[in-house]
ZADOZA-690794 format. One line per 3 residues: number of its first residue (from 1); their letters; for each residue x, y, z of C-alpha. Coordinates in nm, 3 decimals. Layout:
REM residues N
NUM	A	X/Y/Z | ...
***
This chain:
REM residues 686
1	MEA	-0.022/0.030/-0.028 | 0.289/0.229/0.107 | 0.490/0.135/-0.193
4	VFT	0.145/0.225/-0.438 | 0.113/0.565/-0.312 | 0.517/0.650/-0.346
7	ASS	0.467/0.535/-0.666 | 0.218/0.730/-0.736 | 0.325/1.037/-0.614
10	TLG	0.665/1.009/-0.812 | 0.468/1.038/-1.132 | 0.248/1.288/-0.994
13	FLL	0.531/1.537/-0.955 | 0.690/1.438/-1.267 | 0.415/1.501/-1.461
16	LLL	0.421/1.855/-1.260 | 0.765/1.911/-1.367 | 0.687/1.851/-1.718
19	QQT	0.390/2.089/-1.678 | 0.633/2.342/-1.543 | 0.936/2.277/-1.782
22	STG	0.694/2.326/-2.099 | 0.506/2.644/-1.890 | 0.868/2.801/-1.876
25	AQM	0.979/2.745/-2.223 | 0.687/2.936/-2.287 | 0.778/3.257/-2.096
28	CSA	1.166/3.326/-2.203 | 1.496/3.145/-2.324 | 1.779/3.266/-2.435
31	DDV	2.174/3.115/-2.558 | 2.327/2.935/-2.338 | 2.699/3.068/-2.377
34	VTV	2.797/3.392/-2.554 | 3.126/3.556/-2.591 | 3.270/3.898/-2.491
37	LEN	3.649/4.025/-2.596 | 3.811/4.138/-2.310 | 3.879/4.557/-2.297
40	NRV	3.541/4.631/-2.383 | 3.296/4.941/-2.383 | 3.074/4.980/-2.094
43	GDV	2.732/4.898/-2.219 | 2.820/4.661/-2.510 | 2.531/4.426/-2.544
46	VAS	2.641/4.103/-2.410 | 2.361/3.865/-2.457 | 1.971/3.895/-2.581
49	ITV	1.683/3.692/-2.387 | 1.353/3.604/-2.592 | 1.036/3.656/-2.355
52	QPG	0.666/3.598/-2.373 | 0.405/3.845/-2.291 | 0.328/3.924/-1.929
55	VTI	0.628/3.795/-1.872 | 0.864/4.007/-1.657 | 1.310/3.922/-1.586
58	GFV	1.557/4.025/-1.371 | 1.857/3.843/-1.206 | 1.803/3.619/-0.932
61	TDT	2.042/3.788/-0.676 | 2.195/4.096/-0.760 | 2.526/4.228/-0.596
64	PDN	2.727/4.486/-0.638 | 3.035/4.356/-0.819 | 2.808/4.207/-1.066
67	PFS	2.934/4.280/-1.408 | 2.632/4.295/-1.600 | 2.301/4.443/-1.614
70	LDG	1.951/4.427/-1.779 | 1.809/4.625/-2.016 | 1.432/4.544/-2.127
73	TQL	1.543/4.234/-2.221 | 1.939/4.250/-2.364 | 2.212/4.181/-2.072
76	IAA	2.416/4.477/-2.124 | 2.840/4.477/-1.994 | 2.815/4.681/-1.692
79	KVL	3.166/4.677/-1.644 | 3.490/4.628/-1.891 | 3.545/4.291/-1.834
82	DYE	3.956/4.189/-1.830 | 4.062/3.791/-1.964 | 4.372/3.850/-1.760
85	TKK	4.143/3.853/-1.385 | 3.858/3.660/-1.498 | 3.775/3.416/-1.754
88	SHT	3.414/3.359/-1.797 | 3.132/3.473/-1.547 | 2.778/3.323/-1.505
91	VNV	2.450/3.513/-1.453 | 2.095/3.379/-1.360 | 1.827/3.527/-1.509
94	LCH	1.456/3.439/-1.321 | 1.180/3.491/-1.600 | 0.823/3.525/-1.439
97	KIG	0.513/3.523/-1.541 | 0.211/3.760/-1.388 | -0.035/3.535/-1.255
100	GGQ	0.188/3.234/-1.160 | 0.500/3.078/-1.299 | 0.825/3.138/-1.304
103	LTV	1.148/3.043/-1.520 | 1.548/3.058/-1.438 | 1.762/3.139/-1.734
106	IIV	2.141/3.083/-1.715 | 2.376/3.254/-1.937 | 2.774/3.176/-1.938
109	VIV	2.945/3.427/-2.052 | 3.329/3.375/-2.185 | 3.584/3.652/-2.213
112	KNI	3.805/3.611/-2.507 | 4.163/3.728/-2.458 | 4.359/3.998/-2.658
115	NDN	4.707/4.104/-2.706 | 4.632/4.357/-2.442 | 4.995/4.315/-2.205
118	PPV	5.334/4.360/-2.337 | 5.630/4.094/-2.203 | 5.804/4.197/-1.932
121	FEP	6.161/4.093/-1.806 | 6.192/4.093/-1.444 | 6.443/4.257/-1.355
124	NTL	6.529/4.411/-1.647 | 6.860/4.457/-1.567 | 7.074/4.164/-1.559
127	ILN	7.477/4.111/-1.429 | 7.624/3.759/-1.504 | 7.992/3.647/-1.413
130	VSE	8.185/3.472/-1.678 | 8.541/3.244/-1.672 | 8.764/3.307/-1.963
133	MSP	8.775/2.914/-1.965 | 8.419/2.877/-2.067 | 8.406/2.657/-2.374
136	VNS	8.234/2.687/-2.684 | 7.889/2.669/-2.716 | 7.832/2.635/-2.270
139	IVG	7.499/2.820/-2.170 | 7.601/3.116/-1.926 | 7.258/3.167/-1.823
142	SFP	6.906/3.214/-1.920 | 6.663/3.501/-1.944 | 6.267/3.436/-2.023
145	AKD	6.016/3.723/-2.041 | 5.678/3.697/-1.885 | 5.351/3.750/-2.068
148	LDN	5.030/3.775/-1.945 | 4.843/3.728/-2.234 | 5.066/3.395/-2.235
151	SQL	5.162/3.473/-2.592 | 5.443/3.294/-2.769 | 5.742/3.502/-2.736
154	IYT	6.085/3.566/-3.011 | 6.432/3.659/-2.848 | 6.651/3.856/-3.041
157	LTS	7.012/3.997/-2.908 | 6.987/4.342/-3.016 | 7.391/4.416/-2.947
160	ESK	7.645/4.251/-3.196 | 7.863/4.047/-2.963 | 8.114/3.795/-3.139
163	YFT	8.146/3.602/-2.817 | 7.772/3.587/-2.674 | 7.440/3.400/-2.838
166	LSS	7.136/3.306/-2.852 | 7.061/2.911/-2.831 | 6.711/2.993/-3.059
169	QNV	6.493/3.230/-3.112 | 6.231/3.067/-2.886 | 6.462/2.968/-2.623
172	PNI	6.648/3.277/-2.377 | 6.937/3.098/-2.315 | 7.260/3.234/-2.386
175	LVK	7.561/3.062/-2.514 | 7.942/3.119/-2.530 | 7.988/3.146/-2.959
178	ARL	8.379/3.258/-2.902 | 8.676/3.163/-2.691 | 8.719/3.378/-2.397
181	DYD	9.027/3.610/-2.313 | 9.037/3.773/-2.013 | 9.344/4.021/-2.134
184	TVK	9.165/4.104/-2.467 | 8.808/4.095/-2.357 | 8.694/4.182/-1.962
187	NVR	8.314/4.354/-2.012 | 8.073/4.259/-2.253 | 7.750/4.415/-2.289
190	LVL	7.417/4.255/-2.411 | 7.033/4.349/-2.513 | 6.813/4.073/-2.478
193	TAH	6.481/4.171/-2.695 | 6.171/3.979/-2.657 | 5.882/3.971/-2.902
196	DSP	5.484/3.876/-2.874 | 5.232/3.820/-3.121 | 4.871/3.926/-3.207
199	LVE	4.637/3.686/-3.119 | 4.378/3.804/-3.314 | 4.359/4.018/-3.599
202	GDL	4.415/4.378/-3.535 | 4.600/4.291/-3.212 | 4.919/4.509/-3.185
205	SYT	5.250/4.365/-3.128 | 5.429/4.449/-2.828 | 5.860/4.432/-2.723
208	ATA	5.999/4.407/-2.418 | 6.360/4.505/-2.362 | 6.656/4.316/-2.119
211	TID	7.028/4.511/-2.064 | 7.240/4.197/-1.940 | 7.623/4.301/-1.876
214	INI	7.862/3.997/-1.845 | 8.203/4.006/-1.658 | 8.476/3.799/-1.804
217	YDA	8.686/3.703/-1.492 | 9.033/3.583/-1.535 | 9.098/3.253/-1.510
220	DNR	9.456/3.075/-1.397 | 9.581/2.938/-1.715 | 9.899/3.096/-1.718
223	PPW	10.244/3.078/-1.575 | 10.458/3.313/-1.365 | 10.636/3.579/-1.637
226	FQP	10.974/3.678/-1.603 | 11.025/4.075/-1.662 | 11.115/4.234/-1.890
229	CTV	10.993/3.963/-2.145 | 10.870/3.987/-2.536 | 10.512/3.873/-2.549
232	HSI	10.446/3.683/-2.866 | 10.063/3.601/-2.899 | 9.958/3.302/-3.138
235	GLD	9.596/3.297/-3.133 | 9.432/3.364/-2.780 | 9.751/3.227/-2.638
238	KIC	10.014/3.435/-2.517 | 10.392/3.406/-2.442 | 10.595/3.578/-2.274
241	QSS	10.952/3.512/-2.374 | 11.258/3.599/-2.162 | 11.642/3.662/-2.285
244	GYT	11.750/3.574/-1.935 | 11.976/3.782/-1.690 | 12.355/3.834/-1.696
247	GWV	12.545/4.022/-1.390 | 12.951/3.977/-1.282 | 13.206/3.895/-0.979
250	VLN	13.569/3.952/-0.913 | 13.775/3.659/-0.865 | 13.836/3.626/-0.529
253	EMQ	13.595/3.872/-0.372 | 13.262/3.865/-0.168 | 13.068/4.117/-0.321
256	AGV	12.798/4.220/-0.057 | 12.425/4.341/-0.106 | 12.212/4.183/-0.358
259	LPL	12.413/4.098/-0.765 | 12.319/4.354/-0.997 | 12.152/4.225/-1.280
262	KPE	12.067/4.308/-1.669 | 11.888/4.403/-1.795 | 11.682/4.453/-1.443
265	PLF	11.678/4.284/-1.116 | 11.517/3.918/-1.153 | 11.134/3.939/-1.108
268	AID	10.870/3.747/-1.203 | 10.455/3.820/-1.211 | 10.167/3.608/-1.251
271	GDS	10.092/3.544/-1.627 | 9.722/3.580/-1.551 | 9.710/3.969/-1.350
274	AIN	9.394/3.956/-1.261 | 9.507/3.664/-1.021 | 9.850/3.788/-0.932
277	EEI	9.957/3.485/-0.752 | 10.250/3.530/-0.523 | 10.574/3.361/-0.605
280	RYS	10.814/3.151/-0.483 | 11.192/3.141/-0.657 | 11.404/2.841/-0.635
283	FLS	11.768/2.762/-0.819 | 11.710/2.477/-0.981 | 12.037/2.407/-1.147
286	GNE	12.418/2.564/-1.152 | 12.466/2.659/-0.815 | 12.622/2.320/-0.692
289	DGL	12.919/2.506/-0.572 | 12.705/2.663/-0.327 | 12.892/3.030/-0.431
292	FEI	12.507/3.189/-0.418 | 12.204/3.215/-0.267 | 11.849/3.323/-0.398
295	NPT	11.587/3.474/-0.172 | 11.267/3.246/-0.240 | 10.998/3.564/-0.199
298	TGN	11.199/3.880/-0.375 | 11.435/3.620/-0.616 | 11.744/3.815/-0.524
301	ITM	12.058/3.690/-0.525 | 12.329/3.671/-0.294 | 12.726/3.585/-0.296
304	LKA	12.792/3.293/0.014 | 13.146/3.294/-0.097 | 13.421/3.414/-0.338
307	ADV	13.496/3.274/-0.658 | 13.833/3.123/-0.684 | 13.855/3.017/-1.043
310	LGT	13.783/3.262/-1.377 | 13.483/3.145/-1.633 | 13.159/3.192/-1.638
313	VVL	12.856/3.016/-1.384 | 12.481/2.997/-1.536 | 12.235/2.958/-1.295
316	TVL	11.872/2.829/-1.416 | 11.625/2.979/-1.182 | 11.257/2.844/-1.080
319	AAQ	10.975/3.055/-1.046 | 10.658/2.877/-0.938 | 10.341/3.031/-0.821
322	MTN	10.263/2.963/-0.439 | 9.933/2.801/-0.465 | 9.933/2.608/-0.820
325	SHQ	10.274/2.491/-0.789 | 10.214/2.353/-1.100 | 10.203/2.666/-1.324
328	FAT	10.576/2.787/-1.262 | 10.842/2.894/-1.556 | 11.263/2.906/-1.562
331	TTV	11.470/3.128/-1.659 | 11.914/3.163/-1.705 | 12.119/3.420/-1.468
334	TIS	12.492/3.404/-1.643 | 12.744/3.533/-1.400 | 13.120/3.618/-1.536
337	IQV	13.357/3.587/-1.290 | 13.653/3.838/-1.401 | 13.948/3.980/-1.263
340	KSL	13.930/4.333/-1.087 | 13.935/4.616/-1.318 | 14.189/4.886/-1.185
343	HRP	14.181/5.110/-1.492 | 13.804/5.228/-1.641 | 13.815/5.317/-2.045
346	QLE	13.981/5.646/-2.137 | 13.877/5.823/-2.483 | 14.129/5.937/-2.672
349	RPQ	14.009/6.286/-2.733 | 13.814/6.504/-2.468 | 13.643/6.595/-2.854
352	YEG	13.603/6.501/-3.159 | 13.542/6.694/-3.466 | 13.393/6.575/-3.750
355	VIS	13.235/6.651/-4.124 | 12.954/6.453/-4.289 | 12.787/6.484/-4.607
358	SVG	12.486/6.158/-4.674 | 12.377/5.925/-4.547 | 12.583/5.617/-4.556
361	SMA	12.871/5.793/-4.566 | 13.194/5.777/-4.277 | 13.257/6.151/-4.100
364	VDV	13.583/6.301/-4.223 | 13.782/6.425/-3.906 | 13.804/6.770/-3.891
367	ANK	14.196/6.759/-3.730 | 14.296/6.510/-3.968 | 14.169/6.634/-4.311
370	DMP	14.073/6.333/-4.534 | 14.117/6.080/-4.301 | 13.781/5.918/-4.107
373	LQI	13.709/6.061/-3.790 | 13.788/5.716/-3.561 | 13.695/5.708/-3.194
376	IAT	13.906/5.472/-3.011 | 13.917/5.413/-2.613 | 14.188/5.246/-2.403
379	DDD	14.230/5.086/-2.129 | 14.544/4.988/-1.927 | 14.363/4.648/-1.793
382	YLA	14.417/4.517/-2.139 | 14.825/4.663/-2.170 | 14.859/4.339/-2.296
385	AEG	14.635/4.428/-2.626 | 14.789/4.760/-2.692 | 14.500/4.861/-2.433
388	INP	14.222/4.767/-2.698 | 13.929/4.637/-2.457 | 13.678/4.390/-2.743
391	HII	13.449/4.459/-2.457 | 13.420/4.838/-2.466 | 13.107/4.958/-2.725
394	YTI	13.036/5.295/-2.845 | 12.740/5.482/-2.857 | 12.606/5.874/-2.939
397	SGS	12.368/6.026/-2.727 | 12.181/6.319/-2.857 | 12.082/6.205/-3.170
400	SDF	11.930/5.898/-3.313 | 12.044/5.958/-3.705 | 12.431/5.847/-3.650
403	SIV	12.591/5.523/-3.546 | 12.961/5.416/-3.460 | 13.102/5.104/-3.634
406	NGY	13.416/4.998/-3.543 | 13.501/5.304/-3.410 | 13.388/5.511/-3.724
409	VFM	13.139/5.755/-3.763 | 12.853/5.702/-4.038 | 12.526/5.921/-4.092
412	MKN	12.232/5.679/-4.087 | 11.964/5.937/-4.232 | 11.896/6.260/-4.422
415	IPD	11.885/6.567/-4.234 | 11.961/6.906/-4.298 | 12.304/7.090/-4.323
418	AKL	12.360/7.177/-3.986 | 12.621/7.183/-3.711 | 12.530/6.909/-3.396
421	SLQ	12.690/6.911/-3.041 | 12.649/6.542/-2.937 | 12.817/6.310/-2.688
424	VTA	13.016/5.975/-2.755 | 13.008/5.714/-2.473 | 13.275/5.411/-2.433
427	LDT	13.128/5.130/-2.237 | 13.266/4.807/-2.103 | 13.012/4.603/-2.107
430	TND	13.112/4.385/-1.838 | 13.203/4.632/-1.535 | 12.966/4.908/-1.666
433	ESA	13.276/5.141/-1.679 | 13.262/5.424/-1.893 | 13.405/5.716/-2.085
436	TSN	13.280/6.020/-2.256 | 13.375/6.272/-2.517 | 13.276/6.573/-2.686
439	LML	13.154/6.536/-3.068 | 13.112/6.791/-3.288 | 12.966/6.707/-3.581
442	EVK	12.911/6.912/-3.906 | 12.630/6.797/-4.136 | 12.726/6.921/-4.494
445	AAP	12.642/6.783/-4.805 | 12.934/6.800/-5.027 | 12.842/6.957/-5.426
448	LVS	12.962/6.666/-5.665 | 13.094/6.718/-5.977 | 13.123/6.460/-6.271
451	GEY	13.365/6.206/-6.191 | 13.504/6.302/-5.832 | 13.417/6.174/-5.536
454	RAG	13.323/6.370/-5.140 | 13.654/6.349/-4.913 | 13.463/6.082/-4.738
457	DMA	13.394/5.847/-5.001 | 13.745/5.876/-5.045 | 13.843/5.773/-4.683
460	AIG	13.596/5.537/-4.688 | 13.761/5.373/-4.961 | 14.063/5.394/-4.903
463	ATL	14.021/5.255/-4.542 | 13.862/4.998/-4.711 | 14.117/4.905/-4.986
466	GIL	14.385/4.950/-4.649 | 14.172/4.683/-4.448 | 14.194/4.455/-4.805
469	LFL	14.522/4.494/-4.857 | 14.655/4.404/-4.512 | 14.456/4.050/-4.554
472	CLL	14.610/3.974/-4.891 | 14.932/4.030/-4.766 | 14.893/3.787/-4.435
475	AIG	14.771/3.550/-4.651 | 15.082/3.585/-4.887 | 15.275/3.523/-4.607
478	LLV	15.116/3.258/-4.466 | 15.143/3.043/-4.781 | 15.543/3.214/-4.755
481	YRM	15.570/3.014/-4.431 | 15.427/2.710/-4.496 | 15.627/2.574/-4.844
484	RKG	15.957/2.646/-4.658 | 15.826/2.486/-4.357 | 15.982/2.117/-4.426
487	TAD	16.387/2.066/-4.454 | 16.568/1.959/-4.757 | 16.616/1.603/-4.567
490	SKK	16.239/1.551/-4.554 | 16.182/1.678/-4.883 | 16.457/1.396/-5.022
493	IYE	16.330/1.114/-4.782 | 15.967/1.194/-4.936 | 16.093/1.231/-5.282
496	ASV	16.303/0.866/-5.243 | 16.036/0.646/-5.120 | 15.780/0.833/-5.354
499	FRS	16.072/0.682/-5.634 | 16.108/0.351/-5.440 | 15.737/0.303/-5.484
502	SLH	15.729/0.386/-5.826 | 16.002/0.140/-5.884 | 15.754/-0.171/-5.774
505	QDS	15.471/-0.036/-5.974 | 15.464/-0.156/-6.383 | 15.526/0.171/-6.523
508	PKE	15.690/0.474/-6.352 | 15.423/0.802/-6.287 | 15.401/1.001/-6.521
511	GIQ	15.486/1.373/-6.536 | 15.763/1.277/-6.321 | 16.174/1.306/-6.397
514	YTN	16.401/1.043/-6.219 | 16.713/1.162/-6.159 | 17.032/1.098/-5.971
517	EAF	17.149/1.485/-5.951 | 17.169/1.425/-5.585 | 17.467/1.180/-5.587
520	QHD	17.632/1.496/-5.747 | 17.565/1.722/-5.463 | 17.669/1.442/-5.220
523	ESK	17.869/1.616/-4.952 | 17.927/1.342/-4.737 | 18.281/1.276/-4.511
526	GNS	18.525/1.101/-4.691 | 18.326/1.088/-4.992 | 18.400/1.404/-5.155
529	GSG	18.373/1.254/-5.539 | 18.111/1.245/-5.743 | 18.024/0.925/-5.748
532	GPS	17.900/0.808/-5.393 | 17.465/0.782/-5.367 | 17.306/1.071/-5.172
535	KGL	17.060/1.065/-4.922 | 16.790/1.123/-5.133 | 16.654/1.097/-5.485
538	VLA	16.654/1.432/-5.611 | 16.282/1.437/-5.853 | 16.370/1.717/-6.080
541	PPE	16.053/1.858/-6.259 | 16.065/1.713/-6.674 | 16.247/1.884/-6.936
544	PVK	16.093/1.982/-7.254 | 16.267/1.700/-7.509 | 16.196/1.654/-7.853
547	PSW	16.141/1.319/-8.007 | 16.401/1.254/-8.268 | 16.187/0.918/-8.351
550	NGP	15.842/0.782/-8.320 | 15.941/0.498/-8.134 | 15.775/0.282/-7.855
553	SKQ	15.645/0.477/-7.559 | 15.879/0.429/-7.248 | 15.588/0.223/-7.076
556	AIL	15.575/-0.020/-7.350 | 15.999/0.012/-7.309 | 15.977/-0.087/-6.940
559	KSS	15.712/-0.346/-6.971 | 15.919/-0.501/-7.239 | 16.141/-0.835/-7.208
562	APL	16.324/-0.751/-7.526 | 16.693/-0.562/-7.552 | 16.736/-0.204/-7.508
565	HAL	16.796/-0.175/-7.894 | 16.543/-0.410/-8.020 | 16.332/-0.118/-7.974
568	LPD	16.485/0.083/-8.147 | 16.414/0.201/-8.509 | 16.599/0.019/-8.769
571	DTS	16.785/0.245/-8.966 | 17.006/0.112/-9.208 | 17.111/0.482/-9.328
574	DTG	17.507/0.608/-9.292 | 17.390/0.723/-8.936 | 17.355/0.402/-8.804
577	SEK	17.718/0.329/-8.709 | 17.732/0.632/-8.539 | 17.441/0.609/-8.338
580	MDN	17.580/0.227/-8.230 | 17.875/0.448/-8.163 | 17.733/0.688/-7.915
583	EKE	17.518/0.353/-7.778 | 17.859/0.193/-7.660 | 17.973/0.544/-7.556
586	VKP	17.691/0.572/-7.270 | 17.828/0.426/-6.968 | 17.500/0.403/-6.690
589	ILT	17.724/0.362/-6.409 | 17.688/0.547/-6.112 | 17.910/0.430/-5.811
592	KER	18.143/0.159/-5.810 | 18.101/0.252/-5.407 | 17.832/0.119/-5.201
595	RVE	17.729/0.310/-4.890 | 17.587/0.158/-4.546 | 17.514/0.477/-4.401
598	EGY	17.089/0.460/-4.339 | 16.933/0.677/-4.581 | 17.123/0.584/-4.860
601	KSV	17.008/0.364/-5.155 | 17.219/0.267/-5.487 | 17.160/0.150/-5.843
604	WFK	17.432/-0.030/-6.023 | 17.399/-0.080/-6.421 | 17.679/-0.293/-6.623
607	EDI	17.952/-0.071/-6.781 | 17.887/-0.195/-7.133 | 17.578/-0.286/-7.271
610	DPN	17.667/-0.558/-7.591 | 17.329/-0.533/-7.808 | 17.346/-0.888/-7.970
613	AKE	17.363/-1.012/-7.558 | 17.042/-0.920/-7.603 | 17.016/-0.880/-7.222
616	EVV	16.771/-0.694/-6.984 | 16.843/-0.427/-6.750 | 16.861/-0.530/-6.436
619	IIP	16.808/-0.340/-6.137 | 16.914/-0.454/-5.772 | 16.824/-0.407/-5.497
622	DSR	16.965/-0.301/-5.163 | 17.039/-0.541/-4.944 | 17.207/-0.440/-4.613
625	DHD	17.425/-0.807/-4.580 | 17.513/-0.782/-4.845 | 17.689/-0.459/-4.764
628	SDD	17.839/-0.598/-4.515 | 17.991/-0.899/-4.690 | 18.123/-0.623/-4.912
631	SDD	18.277/-0.408/-4.678 | 18.526/-0.721/-4.531 | 18.684/-0.709/-4.897
634	GDD	18.731/-0.382/-4.869 | 19.082/-0.327/-4.909 | 19.031/-0.553/-5.257
637	RHD	18.785/-0.283/-5.332 | 19.032/-0.020/-5.233 | 19.271/-0.131/-5.488
640	EDD	18.993/-0.194/-5.745 | 18.893/0.167/-5.668 | 19.300/0.258/-5.741
643	EDE	19.287/0.072/-6.029 | 18.956/0.264/-6.207 | 19.061/0.619/-6.041
646	DDK	19.052/0.706/-6.406 | 18.707/0.549/-6.473 | 18.540/0.707/-6.138
649	KKT	18.631/1.037/-6.306 | 18.426/0.963/-6.598 | 18.178/0.825/-6.405
652	SKV	17.859/0.969/-6.563 | 17.535/1.079/-6.399 | 17.200/0.933/-6.563
655	MFV	16.872/1.081/-6.588 | 16.551/0.926/-6.678 | 16.363/1.207/-6.843
658	DSD	15.979/1.146/-6.892 | 15.964/1.475/-7.102 | 15.701/1.327/-7.301
661	MDS	15.554/0.967/-7.255 | 15.466/0.941/-7.654 | 15.791/1.072/-7.752
664	GLG	15.986/0.745/-7.537 | 16.213/0.747/-7.268 | 16.512/1.034/-7.244
667	VKI	16.864/0.925/-7.119 | 17.068/1.183/-7.061 | 17.458/1.168/-6.954
670	EDP	17.641/1.411/-6.753 | 17.961/1.430/-6.664 | 18.055/1.502/-6.355
673	AED	18.419/1.560/-6.300 | 18.346/1.890/-6.391 | 18.158/2.036/-6.185
676	SDS	18.053/2.398/-6.364 | 17.875/2.577/-6.616 | 18.050/2.501/-6.914
679	NKG	18.000/2.128/-6.842 | 17.811/1.934/-7.143 | 17.600/1.630/-7.097
682	DNI	17.519/1.402/-7.426 | 17.120/1.367/-7.481 | 17.017/1.040/-7.629
685	DL	16.651/1.053/-7.732 | 16.523/0.683/-7.738
***
């Protein structure tokens, strides 16, 4: 029963609702959703409501902040709508019919966004610190802008920079574009711009900018640099080249205080100037004897004990950063140990006067006309070298247009005629002692006449020719000395060895004449005659001999085993007997005596050569033992020598003449008994 009642009640309620809905639909109606652009004008119609006659409309609730109002059947904007504040509004409108019935109409008002807000950088001034060691393409910062309209922003760098760039036009990441160097660039200012885009047709476009100041800070990427140094750039890399330091101390003397060095005291700085890390100094090598000490903080070098040996000490100094010891550099300190200087350099004159005419010309001495002006300083510490100190250099102060070369003054560039008062300095580079004198130079361009030279030019030429002449005479003297250096005995021994060597060869050396002239001039004790052998054989220069017949060459004669006369041409003329007689008269006997002294050689020939015997010429080698055996029969030989005394006087000198190898062998016989210019020898050309 209860269930039936409930069902009946529900059905009745539904029927009543349907009836009311149908009745409400006949009262009023409106669009459920309407769209309104933000930034509208007050009074703009938002929506229209359709009502039946006798129906009135109104808001279900009316609040002060309601942005809408009703004007009759129209929904009006009572305020300016803002998308960024509220994107949508719900309006409830009540429709009431007189006599009964009402209906609520719900209208959703959507506020449409337009581009009415520019992008904003917060803050608009930015500071960024970047290390010079930042790699290329690394991100050093990101700076996006904000836009209430949620527009798509486009970014650009409006300031030119070769060191930085953006990741892309939509991503405001700052990238390193090129390698940075603190010494090259320390600060970069960038201007970043953000552009928004219109959301609907007719919208405006807005921009915003931000200033980015990038400070590049120094990184510890360079070692210490010894000062002074020459900086070389290789790309962005810099190398500081130091030429080292020099100094000097006196032998056997302790020098007090800091050792003075050139070009300036030893000192190093951090190659990274902005870091400027503290440096520590030490000896790396060269101080094994413990002569010197270096201050680890200042780099000053002092002596610990006196040096007792002349010479040079080369110290290698290490400069390392205190915190980062991996950054270090080395240099050399060359210390010269010298004898103490007792005298200063002295210039020859208190004042020099010269005249000079043009570029490259030499100044002429006014005191000694037509002679070049020469500036010479002497040092009594070098008396052994006539006072000439090789360590003295000359400089001119007061003008850079002149230079001193080897003591002579030269003009380096053209200047107008003038009289100049200068000063010349002679400096001893080993100890910095110096001397100065005045130098009065008159610049006077000498007029040139065709075929004439200036006095300065003539002086320069004369000085040059004098130097060349001296060098030539020196070379000639050296050649003469070397030519006369050997002794006569060494010459003979050498030439005898050459002759002896040639006897063992198949043919004699070409271009050499063999003679026994040395036997004739032998003045050995007990053998004043011409027949004794000499200590050596003389190689005389070849004498030109005209060939009397076209026979075999000398080599063919020496190599042939046939008799000597068989090589002669067959001549059946009347002169044949005369030639035969001449051949018999030739007695190639050098001596009948033999010596056993050291250095003597003897050549023996038969007294007569029988053409019919067809015998060969035989050279008997020397034998000491044979000589000693022969000496036992000295008395017999002595008797024999007495009998042959006349033959000894007629002993001839035999010369083998190698005048022309193509013309045959020449034999020259001279009579040594007559030692005079009138001696005549018979020459036989083979």
